[in-house]
PyMOL Python script that loads the backbone (N, CA, C, O; Angstrom):
from pymol import cmd

cmd.read_pdbstr("""\
ATOM      1  N   UNK A   1       0.851  -1.183   0.000  1.00  0.00           N
ATOM      2  CA  UNK A   1       0.000   0.000   0.000  1.00  0.00           C
ATOM      3  C   UNK A   1       0.891   1.238   0.000  1.00  0.00           C
ATOM      4  O   UNK A   1       1.872   1.300   0.741  1.00  0.00           O
ATOM      5  N   UNK A   2       0.559   2.195  -0.807  1.00  0.00           N
ATOM      6  CA  UNK A   2       1.312   3.436  -0.830  1.00  0.00           C
ATOM      7  C   UNK A   2       0.455   4.555  -0.276  1.00  0.00           C
ATOM      8  O   UNK A   2      -0.763   4.419  -0.169  1.00  0.00           O
ATOM      9  N   UNK A   3       1.092   5.661   0.075  1.00  0.00           N
ATOM     10  CA  UNK A   3       0.383   6.762   0.700  1.00  0.00           C
ATOM     11  C   UNK A   3      -0.787   7.247  -0.147  1.00  0.00           C
ATOM     12  O   UNK A   3      -1.824   7.620   0.403  1.00  0.00           O
ATOM     13  N   UNK A   4      -0.647   7.252  -1.469  1.00  0.00           N
ATOM     14  CA  UNK A   4      -1.730   7.743  -2.311  1.00  0.00           C
ATOM     15  C   UNK A   4      -2.932   6.797  -2.315  1.00  0.00           C
ATOM     16  O   UNK A   4      -3.978   7.152  -2.859  1.00  0.00           O
ATOM     17  N   UNK A   5      -2.817   5.617  -1.731  1.00  0.00           N
ATOM     18  CA  UNK A   5      -3.951   4.708  -1.617  1.00  0.00           C
ATOM     19  C   UNK A   5      -4.773   4.982  -0.374  1.00  0.00           C
ATOM     20  O   UNK A   5      -5.870   4.440  -0.236  1.00  0.00           O
ATOM     21  N   UNK A   6      -4.276   5.806   0.536  1.00  0.00           N
ATOM     22  CA  UNK A   6      -5.082   6.224   1.674  1.00  0.00           C
ATOM     23  C   UNK A   6      -6.008   7.312   1.164  1.00  0.00           C
ATOM     24  O   UNK A   6      -5.551   8.341   0.667  1.00  0.00           O
ATOM     25  N   UNK A   7      -7.316   7.084   1.286  1.00  0.00           N
ATOM     26  CA  UNK A   7      -8.294   8.006   0.735  1.00  0.00           C
ATOM     27  C   UNK A   7      -8.884   8.885   1.819  1.00  0.00           C
ATOM     28  O   UNK A   7      -8.928   8.506   2.989  1.00  0.00           O
ATOM     29  N   UNK A   8      -9.333  10.052   1.422  1.00  0.00           N
ATOM     30  CA  UNK A   8      -9.995  10.966   2.330  1.00  0.00           C
ATOM     31  C   UNK A   8     -11.168  10.245   2.996  1.00  0.00           C
ATOM     32  O   UNK A   8     -12.048   9.714   2.318  1.00  0.00           O
ATOM     33  N   UNK A   9     -11.170  10.231   4.327  1.00  0.00           N
ATOM     34  CA  UNK A   9     -12.224   9.567   5.078  1.00  0.00           C
ATOM     35  C   UNK A   9     -11.871   8.164   5.546  1.00  0.00           C
ATOM     36  O   UNK A   9     -12.657   7.552   6.270  1.00  0.00           O
ATOM     37  N   UNK A  10     -10.712   7.632   5.157  1.00  0.00           N
ATOM     38  CA  UNK A  10     -10.309   6.298   5.616  1.00  0.00           C
ATOM     39  C   UNK A  10      -9.997   6.320   7.105  1.00  0.00           C
ATOM     40  O   UNK A  10      -9.360   7.246   7.607  1.00  0.00           O
ATOM     41  N   UNK A  11     -10.456   5.285   7.803  1.00  0.00           N
ATOM     42  CA  UNK A  11     -10.270   5.171   9.248  1.00  0.00           C
ATOM     43  C   UNK A  11      -9.427   3.933   9.529  1.00  0.00           C
ATOM     44  O   UNK A  11      -9.676   2.860   8.980  1.00  0.00           O
ATOM     45  N   UNK A  12      -8.420   4.098  10.397  1.00  0.00           N
ATOM     46  CA  UNK A  12      -7.532   3.007  10.761  1.00  0.00           C
ATOM     47  C   UNK A  12      -7.460   2.873  12.270  1.00  0.00           C
ATOM     48  O   UNK A  12      -7.477   3.869  12.993  1.00  0.00           O
ATOM     49  N   UNK A  13      -7.378   1.637  12.742  1.00  0.00           N
ATOM     50  CA  UNK A  13      -7.058   1.355  14.142  1.00  0.00           C
ATOM     51  C   UNK A  13      -5.669   0.745  14.117  1.00  0.00           C
ATOM     52  O   UNK A  13      -5.471  -0.326  13.542  1.00  0.00           O
ATOM     53  N   UNK A  14      -4.699   1.421  14.740  1.00  0.00           N
ATOM     54  CA  UNK A  14      -3.307   0.974  14.630  1.00  0.00           C
ATOM     55  C   UNK A  14      -2.941  -0.106  15.633  1.00  0.00           C
ATOM     56  O   UNK A  14      -1.794  -0.551  15.662  1.00  0.00           O
ATOM     57  N   UNK A  15      -3.897  -0.541  16.463  1.00  0.00           N
ATOM     58  CA  UNK A  15      -3.645  -1.656  17.362  1.00  0.00           C
ATOM     59  C   UNK A  15      -2.777  -1.317  18.556  1.00  0.00           C
ATOM     60  O   UNK A  15      -2.415  -2.200  19.334  1.00  0.00           O
ATOM     61  N   UNK A  16      -2.446  -0.069  18.706  1.00  0.00           N
ATOM     62  CA  UNK A  16      -1.682   0.412  19.849  1.00  0.00           C
ATOM     63  C   UNK A  16      -2.067   1.868  20.039  1.00  0.00           C
ATOM     64  O   UNK A  16      -2.675   2.462  19.149  1.00  0.00           O
ATOM     65  N   UNK A  17      -1.736   2.440  21.147  1.00  0.00           N
ATOM     66  CA  UNK A  17      -2.108   3.833  21.344  1.00  0.00           C
ATOM     67  C   UNK A  17      -0.920   4.755  21.119  1.00  0.00           C
ATOM     68  O   UNK A  17       0.212   4.442  21.487  1.00  0.00           O
ATOM     69  N   UNK A  18      -1.203   5.886  20.514  1.00  0.00           N
ATOM     70  CA  UNK A  18      -0.248   6.967  20.354  1.00  0.00           C
ATOM     71  C   UNK A  18      -0.858   8.138  21.107  1.00  0.00           C
ATOM     72  O   UNK A  18      -1.876   8.694  20.695  1.00  0.00           O
ATOM     73  N   UNK A  19      -0.228   8.503  22.208  1.00  0.00           N
ATOM     74  CA  UNK A  19      -0.762   9.560  23.061  1.00  0.00           C
ATOM     75  C   UNK A  19      -2.215   9.282  23.462  1.00  0.00           C
ATOM     76  O   UNK A  19      -3.045  10.191  23.500  1.00  0.00           O
ATOM     77  N   UNK A  20      -2.508   8.008  23.761  1.00  0.00           N
ATOM     78  CA  UNK A  20      -3.821   7.605  24.233  1.00  0.00           C
ATOM     79  C   UNK A  20      -4.861   7.359  23.157  1.00  0.00           C
ATOM     80  O   UNK A  20      -6.011   7.063  23.480  1.00  0.00           O
ATOM     81  N   UNK A  21      -4.498   7.470  21.903  1.00  0.00           N
ATOM     82  CA  UNK A  21      -5.430   7.313  20.787  1.00  0.00           C
ATOM     83  C   UNK A  21      -4.979   6.145  19.919  1.00  0.00           C
ATOM     84  O   UNK A  21      -3.784   5.985  19.670  1.00  0.00           O
ATOM     85  N   UNK A  22      -5.934   5.319  19.451  1.00  0.00           N
ATOM     86  CA  UNK A  22      -5.558   4.230  18.557  1.00  0.00           C
ATOM     87  C   UNK A  22      -6.269   4.304  17.208  1.00  0.00           C
ATOM     88  O   UNK A  22      -5.825   3.676  16.247  1.00  0.00           O
ATOM     89  N   UNK A  23      -7.362   5.058  17.120  1.00  0.00           N
ATOM     90  CA  UNK A  23      -8.101   5.164  15.860  1.00  0.00           C
ATOM     91  C   UNK A  23      -7.899   6.541  15.246  1.00  0.00           C
ATOM     92  O   UNK A  23      -8.061   7.572  15.900  1.00  0.00           O
ATOM     93  N   UNK A  24      -7.538   6.522  13.966  1.00  0.00           N
ATOM     94  CA  UNK A  24      -7.230   7.749  13.247  1.00  0.00           C
ATOM     95  C   UNK A  24      -7.988   7.795  11.932  1.00  0.00           C
ATOM     96  O   UNK A  24      -8.248   6.764  11.313  1.00  0.00           O
ATOM     97  N   UNK A  25      -8.340   9.004  11.514  1.00  0.00           N
ATOM     98  CA  UNK A  25      -9.043   9.213  10.256  1.00  0.00           C
ATOM     99  C   UNK A  25      -8.246  10.215   9.418  1.00  0.00           C
ATOM    100  O   UNK A  25      -7.748  11.217   9.932  1.00  0.00           O
ATOM    101  N   UNK A  26      -8.136   9.925   8.125  1.00  0.00           N
ATOM    102  CA  UNK A  26      -7.411  10.786   7.196  1.00  0.00           C
ATOM    103  C   UNK A  26      -8.416  11.740   6.556  1.00  0.00           C
ATOM    104  O   UNK A  26      -9.293  11.306   5.810  1.00  0.00           O
ATOM    105  N   UNK A  27      -8.296  13.033   6.841  1.00  0.00           N
ATOM    106  CA  UNK A  27      -9.202  14.049   6.306  1.00  0.00           C
ATOM    107  C   UNK A  27      -8.412  15.247   5.803  1.00  0.00           C
ATOM    108  O   UNK A  27      -7.601  15.821   6.530  1.00  0.00           O
ATOM    109  N   UNK A  28      -8.651  15.611   4.580  1.00  0.00           N
ATOM    110  CA  UNK A  28      -8.024  16.805   4.022  1.00  0.00           C
ATOM    111  C   UNK A  28      -6.512  16.788   4.059  1.00  0.00           C
ATOM    112  O   UNK A  28      -5.889  17.835   4.238  1.00  0.00           O
ATOM    113  N   UNK A  29      -5.905  15.618   3.894  1.00  0.00           N
ATOM    114  CA  UNK A  29      -4.453  15.515   3.867  1.00  0.00           C
ATOM    115  C   UNK A  29      -3.792  15.526   5.227  1.00  0.00           C
ATOM    116  O   UNK A  29      -2.575  15.684   5.322  1.00  0.00           O
ATOM    117  N   UNK A  30      -4.589  15.358   6.302  1.00  0.00           N
ATOM    118  CA  UNK A  30      -4.044  15.329   7.661  1.00  0.00           C
ATOM    119  C   UNK A  30      -4.738  14.243   8.468  1.00  0.00           C
ATOM    120  O   UNK A  30      -5.871  13.859   8.177  1.00  0.00           O
ATOM    121  N   UNK A  31      -4.040  13.759   9.481  1.00  0.00           N
ATOM    122  CA  UNK A  31      -4.620  12.784  10.391  1.00  0.00           C
ATOM    123  C   UNK A  31      -5.450  13.492  11.449  1.00  0.00           C
ATOM    124  O   UNK A  31      -5.066  14.547  11.954  1.00  0.00           O
ATOM    125  N   UNK A  32      -6.589  12.902  11.778  1.00  0.00           N
ATOM    126  CA  UNK A  32      -7.477  13.398  12.820  1.00  0.00           C
ATOM    127  C   UNK A  32      -7.845  12.225  13.709  1.00  0.00           C
ATOM    128  O   UNK A  32      -7.635  11.066  13.353  1.00  0.00           O
ATOM    129  N   UNK A  33      -8.395  12.544  14.867  1.00  0.00           N
ATOM    130  CA  UNK A  33      -8.907  11.514  15.764  1.00  0.00           C
ATOM    131  C   UNK A  33     -10.117  12.081  16.480  1.00  0.00           C
ATOM    132  O   UNK A  33     -10.356  13.288  16.469  1.00  0.00           O
ATOM    133  N   UNK A  34     -10.871  11.198  17.098  1.00  0.00           N
ATOM    134  CA  UNK A  34     -12.043  11.633  17.851  1.00  0.00           C
ATOM    135  C   UNK A  34     -11.757  11.453  19.327  1.00  0.00           C
ATOM    136  O   UNK A  34     -11.406  10.363  19.780  1.00  0.00           O
ATOM    137  N   UNK A  35     -11.912  12.536  20.069  1.00  0.00           N
ATOM    138  CA  UNK A  35     -11.707  12.528  21.507  1.00  0.00           C
ATOM    139  C   UNK A  35     -12.976  13.092  22.129  1.00  0.00           C
ATOM    140  O   UNK A  35     -13.291  14.269  21.954  1.00  0.00           O
ATOM    141  N   UNK A  36     -13.705  12.250  22.856  1.00  0.00           N
ATOM    142  CA  UNK A  36     -14.992  12.655  23.426  1.00  0.00           C
ATOM    143  C   UNK A  36     -15.935  13.174  22.347  1.00  0.00           C
ATOM    144  O   UNK A  36     -16.612  14.186  22.525  1.00  0.00           O
ATOM    145  N   UNK A  37     -15.964  12.457  21.222  1.00  0.00           N
ATOM    146  CA  UNK A  37     -16.844  12.750  20.094  1.00  0.00           C
ATOM    147  C   UNK A  37     -16.545  14.079  19.407  1.00  0.00           C
ATOM    148  O   UNK A  37     -17.379  14.583  18.655  1.00  0.00           O
ATOM    149  N   UNK A  38     -15.392  14.642  19.650  1.00  0.00           N
ATOM    150  CA  UNK A  38     -14.981  15.883  18.987  1.00  0.00           C
ATOM    151  C   UNK A  38     -13.813  15.554  18.069  1.00  0.00           C
ATOM    152  O   UNK A  38     -12.840  14.926  18.486  1.00  0.00           O
ATOM    153  N   UNK A  39     -13.918  15.983  16.819  1.00  0.00           N
ATOM    154  CA  UNK A  39     -12.850  15.763  15.855  1.00  0.00           C
ATOM    155  C   UNK A  39     -11.712  16.727  16.149  1.00  0.00           C
ATOM    156  O   UNK A  39     -11.920  17.934  16.270  1.00  0.00           O
ATOM    157  N   UNK A  40     -10.510  16.182  16.262  1.00  0.00           N
ATOM    158  CA  UNK A  40      -9.334  17.015  16.480  1.00  0.00           C
ATOM    159  C   UNK A  40      -8.242  16.599  15.507  1.00  0.00           C
ATOM    160  O   UNK A  40      -8.058  15.419  15.206  1.00  0.00           O
ATOM    161  N   UNK A  41      -7.526  17.604  15.029  1.00  0.00           N
ATOM    162  CA  UNK A  41      -6.377  17.277  14.197  1.00  0.00           C
ATOM    163  C   UNK A  41      -5.302  16.677  15.083  1.00  0.00           C
ATOM    164  O   UNK A  41      -5.063  17.153  16.193  1.00  0.00           O
ATOM    165  N   UNK A  42      -4.666  15.649  14.600  1.00  0.00           N
ATOM    166  CA  UNK A  42      -3.556  15.021  15.304  1.00  0.00           C
ATOM    167  C   UNK A  42      -2.424  16.034  15.407  1.00  0.00           C
ATOM    168  O   UNK A  42      -1.976  16.567  14.392  1.00  0.00           O
ATOM    169  N   UNK A  43      -1.957  16.307  16.622  1.00  0.00           N
ATOM    170  CA  UNK A  43      -1.006  17.398  16.854  1.00  0.00           C
ATOM    171  C   UNK A  43       0.447  17.012  16.669  1.00  0.00           C
ATOM    172  O   UNK A  43       1.330  17.863  16.778  1.00  0.00           O
ATOM    173  N   UNK A  44       0.706  15.770  16.395  1.00  0.00           N
ATOM    174  CA  UNK A  44       2.084  15.307  16.377  1.00  0.00           C
ATOM    175  C   UNK A  44       2.544  15.023  14.951  1.00  0.00           C
ATOM    176  O   UNK A  44       2.083  15.677  14.015  1.00  0.00           O
ATOM    177  N   UNK A  45       3.407  14.100  14.780  1.00  0.00           N
ATOM    178  CA  UNK A  45       4.091  13.829  13.518  1.00  0.00           C
ATOM    179  C   UNK A  45       3.180  13.097  12.517  1.00  0.00           C
ATOM    180  O   UNK A  45       3.010  11.880  12.602  1.00  0.00           O
ATOM    181  N   UNK A  46       2.600  13.846  11.574  1.00  0.00           N
ATOM    182  CA  UNK A  46       1.724  13.246  10.560  1.00  0.00           C
ATOM    183  C   UNK A  46       2.490  12.259   9.687  1.00  0.00           C
ATOM    184  O   UNK A  46       1.983  11.181   9.377  1.00  0.00           O
ATOM    185  N   UNK A  47       3.710  12.621   9.288  1.00  0.00           N
ATOM    186  CA  UNK A  47       4.503  11.719   8.445  1.00  0.00           C
ATOM    187  C   UNK A  47       4.843  10.434   9.184  1.00  0.00           C
ATOM    188  O   UNK A  47       4.810   9.351   8.599  1.00  0.00           O
ATOM    189  N   UNK A  48       5.169  10.550  10.466  1.00  0.00           N
ATOM    190  CA  UNK A  48       5.481   9.363  11.266  1.00  0.00           C
ATOM    191  C   UNK A  48       4.288   8.438  11.410  1.00  0.00           C
ATOM    192  O   UNK A  48       4.438   7.219  11.326  1.00  0.00           O
ATOM    193  N   UNK A  49       3.097   9.003  11.628  1.00  0.00           N
ATOM    194  CA  UNK A  49       1.891   8.185  11.743  1.00  0.00           C
ATOM    195  C   UNK A  49       1.567   7.525  10.410  1.00  0.00           C
ATOM    196  O   UNK A  49       1.188   6.355  10.373  1.00  0.00           O
ATOM    197  N   UNK A  50       1.713   8.272   9.310  1.00  0.00           N
ATOM    198  CA  UNK A  50       1.485   7.690   7.985  1.00  0.00           C
ATOM    199  C   UNK A  50       2.435   6.538   7.746  1.00  0.00           C
ATOM    200  O   UNK A  50       2.020   5.489   7.254  1.00  0.00           O
ATOM    201  N   UNK A  51       3.709   6.711   8.085  1.00  0.00           N
ATOM    202  CA  UNK A  51       4.693   5.638   7.910  1.00  0.00           C
ATOM    203  C   UNK A  51       4.337   4.431   8.767  1.00  0.00           C
ATOM    204  O   UNK A  51       4.416   3.295   8.299  1.00  0.00           O
ATOM    205  N   UNK A  52       3.945   4.665  10.017  1.00  0.00           N
ATOM    206  CA  UNK A  52       3.550   3.566  10.901  1.00  0.00           C
ATOM    207  C   UNK A  52       2.399   2.782  10.287  1.00  0.00           C
ATOM    208  O   UNK A  52       2.423   1.552  10.273  1.00  0.00           O
ATOM    209  N   UNK A  53       1.399   3.482   9.782  1.00  0.00           N
ATOM    210  CA  UNK A  53       0.240   2.810   9.187  1.00  0.00           C
ATOM    211  C   UNK A  53       0.645   2.075   7.916  1.00  0.00           C
ATOM    212  O   UNK A  53       0.261   0.920   7.728  1.00  0.00           O
ATOM    213  N   UNK A  54       1.403   2.713   7.050  1.00  0.00           N
ATOM    214  CA  UNK A  54       1.785   2.076   5.796  1.00  0.00           C
ATOM    215  C   UNK A  54       2.724   0.902   6.011  1.00  0.00           C
ATOM    216  O   UNK A  54       2.623  -0.101   5.305  1.00  0.00           O
ATOM    217  N   UNK A  55       3.640   1.005   6.975  1.00  0.00           N
ATOM    218  CA  UNK A  55       4.565  -0.091   7.254  1.00  0.00           C
ATOM    219  C   UNK A  55       3.834  -1.289   7.850  1.00  0.00           C
ATOM    220  O   UNK A  55       4.185  -2.434   7.564  1.00  0.00           O
ATOM    221  N   UNK A  56       2.826  -1.036   8.670  1.00  0.00           N
ATOM    222  CA  UNK A  56       2.132  -2.106   9.381  1.00  0.00           C
ATOM    223  C   UNK A  56       0.932  -2.627   8.611  1.00  0.00           C
ATOM    224  O   UNK A  56       0.572  -3.797   8.740  1.00  0.00           O
ATOM    225  N   UNK A  57       0.314  -1.780   7.820  1.00  0.00           N
ATOM    226  CA  UNK A  57      -0.910  -2.124   7.122  1.00  0.00           C
ATOM    227  C   UNK A  57      -0.559  -2.655   5.747  1.00  0.00           C
ATOM    228  O   UNK A  57      -0.686  -1.954   4.743  1.00  0.00           O
ATOM    229  N   UNK A  58      -0.120  -3.894   5.715  1.00  0.00           N
ATOM    230  CA  UNK A  58       0.304  -4.528   4.473  1.00  0.00           C
ATOM    231  C   UNK A  58      -0.788  -5.489   4.024  1.00  0.00           C
ATOM    232  O   UNK A  58      -1.233  -6.335   4.800  1.00  0.00           O
ATOM    233  N   UNK A  59      -1.208  -5.364   2.807  1.00  0.00           N
ATOM    234  CA  UNK A  59      -2.230  -6.245   2.242  1.00  0.00           C
ATOM    235  C   UNK A  59      -3.481  -6.278   3.122  1.00  0.00           C
ATOM    236  O   UNK A  59      -3.973  -7.344   3.492  1.00  0.00           O
ATOM    237  N   UNK A  60      -3.981  -5.088   3.445  1.00  0.00           N
ATOM    238  CA  UNK A  60      -5.192  -4.926   4.242  1.00  0.00           C
ATOM    239  C   UNK A  60      -5.146  -5.650   5.574  1.00  0.00           C
ATOM    240  O   UNK A  60      -6.057  -6.404   5.918  1.00  0.00           O
ATOM    241  N   UNK A  61      -4.077  -5.413   6.321  1.00  0.00           N
ATOM    242  CA  UNK A  61      -4.003  -5.844   7.708  1.00  0.00           C
ATOM    243  C   UNK A  61      -3.603  -7.284   7.940  1.00  0.00           C
ATOM    244  O   UNK A  61      -3.560  -7.722   9.090  1.00  0.00           O
ATOM    245  N   UNK A  62      -3.311  -8.027   6.905  1.00  0.00           N
ATOM    246  CA  UNK A  62      -2.987  -9.438   7.094  1.00  0.00           C
ATOM    247  C   UNK A  62      -1.661  -9.642   7.801  1.00  0.00           C
ATOM    248  O   UNK A  62      -1.475 -10.647   8.486  1.00  0.00           O
ATOM    249  N   UNK A  63      -0.731  -8.700   7.647  1.00  0.00           N
ATOM    250  CA  UNK A  63       0.616  -8.892   8.173  1.00  0.00           C
ATOM    251  C   UNK A  63       0.939  -8.026   9.387  1.00  0.00           C
ATOM    252  O   UNK A  63       2.057  -8.089   9.899  1.00  0.00           O
ATOM    253  N   UNK A  64       0.006  -7.234   9.850  1.00  0.00           N
ATOM    254  CA  UNK A  64       0.324  -6.347  10.957  1.00  0.00           C
ATOM    255  C   UNK A  64      -0.863  -6.119  11.859  1.00  0.00           C
ATOM    256  O   UNK A  64      -1.912  -6.748  11.715  1.00  0.00           O
ATOM    257  N   UNK A  65      -0.676  -5.201  12.796  1.00  0.00           N
ATOM    258  CA  UNK A  65      -1.714  -4.902  13.773  1.00  0.00           C
ATOM    259  C   UNK A  65      -2.729  -3.902  13.259  1.00  0.00           C
ATOM    260  O   UNK A  65      -3.869  -3.882  13.723  1.00  0.00           O
ATOM    261  N   UNK A  66      -2.339  -3.084  12.322  1.00  0.00           N
ATOM    262  CA  UNK A  66      -3.209  -2.010  11.845  1.00  0.00           C
ATOM    263  C   UNK A  66      -4.391  -2.597  11.076  1.00  0.00           C
ATOM    264  O   UNK A  66      -4.220  -3.470  10.225  1.00  0.00           O
ATOM    265  N   UNK A  67      -5.585  -2.110  11.386  1.00  0.00           N
ATOM    266  CA  UNK A  67      -6.799  -2.607  10.741  1.00  0.00           C
ATOM    267  C   UNK A  67      -7.500  -1.444  10.054  1.00  0.00           C
ATOM    268  O   UNK A  67      -7.704  -0.385  10.648  1.00  0.00           O
ATOM    269  N   UNK A  68      -7.862  -1.653   8.807  1.00  0.00           N
ATOM    270  CA  UNK A  68      -8.647  -0.672   8.071  1.00  0.00           C
ATOM    271  C   UNK A  68     -10.096  -0.848   8.491  1.00  0.00           C
ATOM    272  O   UNK A  68     -10.676  -1.915   8.289  1.00  0.00           O
ATOM    273  N   UNK A  69     -10.689   0.192   9.076  1.00  0.00           N
ATOM    274  CA  UNK A  69     -12.051   0.102   9.584  1.00  0.00           C
ATOM    275  C   UNK A  69     -13.093   0.537   8.565  1.00  0.00           C
ATOM    276  O   UNK A  69     -14.282   0.281   8.757  1.00  0.00           O
ATOM    277  N   UNK A  70     -12.678   1.180   7.497  1.00  0.00           N
ATOM    278  CA  UNK A  70     -13.610   1.627   6.473  1.00  0.00           C
ATOM    279  C   UNK A  70     -13.457   3.106   6.198  1.00  0.00           C
ATOM    280  O   UNK A  70     -12.552   3.766   6.708  1.00  0.00           O
ATOM    281  N   UNK A  71     -14.358   3.608   5.385  1.00  0.00           N
ATOM    282  CA  UNK A  71     -14.331   5.016   5.016  1.00  0.00           C
ATOM    283  C   UNK A  71     -15.640   5.652   5.462  1.00  0.00           C
ATOM    284  O   UNK A  71     -16.720   5.150   5.148  1.00  0.00           O
ATOM    285  N   UNK A  72     -15.544   6.748   6.190  1.00  0.00           N
ATOM    286  CA  UNK A  72     -16.750   7.366   6.737  1.00  0.00           C
ATOM    287  C   UNK A  72     -17.694   7.855   5.650  1.00  0.00           C
ATOM    288  O   UNK A  72     -18.898   7.954   5.887  1.00  0.00           O
ATOM    289  N   UNK A  73     -17.187   8.161   4.478  1.00  0.00           N
ATOM    290  CA  UNK A  73     -18.017   8.681   3.395  1.00  0.00           C
ATOM    291  C   UNK A  73     -18.837   7.580   2.728  1.00  0.00           C
ATOM    292  O   UNK A  73     -19.752   7.878   1.960  1.00  0.00           O
ATOM    293  N   UNK A  74     -18.526   6.319   3.007  1.00  0.00           N
ATOM    294  CA  UNK A  74     -19.320   5.212   2.476  1.00  0.00           C
ATOM    295  C   UNK A  74     -20.689   5.127   3.153  1.00  0.00           C
ATOM    296  O   UNK A  74     -21.595   4.470   2.640  1.00  0.00           O
ATOM    297  N   UNK A  75     -20.841   5.790   4.303  1.00  0.00           N
ATOM    298  CA  UNK A  75     -22.074   5.690   5.072  1.00  0.00           C
ATOM    299  C   UNK A  75     -22.945   6.927   4.943  1.00  0.00           C
ATOM    300  O   UNK A  75     -24.013   7.003   5.551  1.00  0.00           O
ATOM    301  N   UNK A  76     -22.501   7.889   4.161  1.00  0.00           N
ATOM    302  CA  UNK A  76     -23.261   9.137   4.018  1.00  0.00           C
ATOM    303  C   UNK A  76     -24.250   9.013   2.879  1.00  0.00           C
ATOM    304  O   UNK A  76     -24.987   9.957   2.595  1.00  0.00           O
TER     305      UNK A  76
END
""", "prot")
cmd.dss("prot")
cmd.show_as("cartoon", "prot")
cmd.util.cbc("prot")
cmd.orient("prot")
């Protein structure tokens, strides 16, 4: 999987927590997360999180902990 295959609205659970968060959504070219039902932009290293997801999310989660949960725009 390459970075350009991550689509706007894709949601991932990385199987571990980064600063207390494990589920991330890609919106507008940046990572976001939901904290108490409020969308917040991820304040830390976007490139590092993208690399973590791409390195771990190989062939749709078969080889790593990261799980693709779907795309939020599929439900609208």
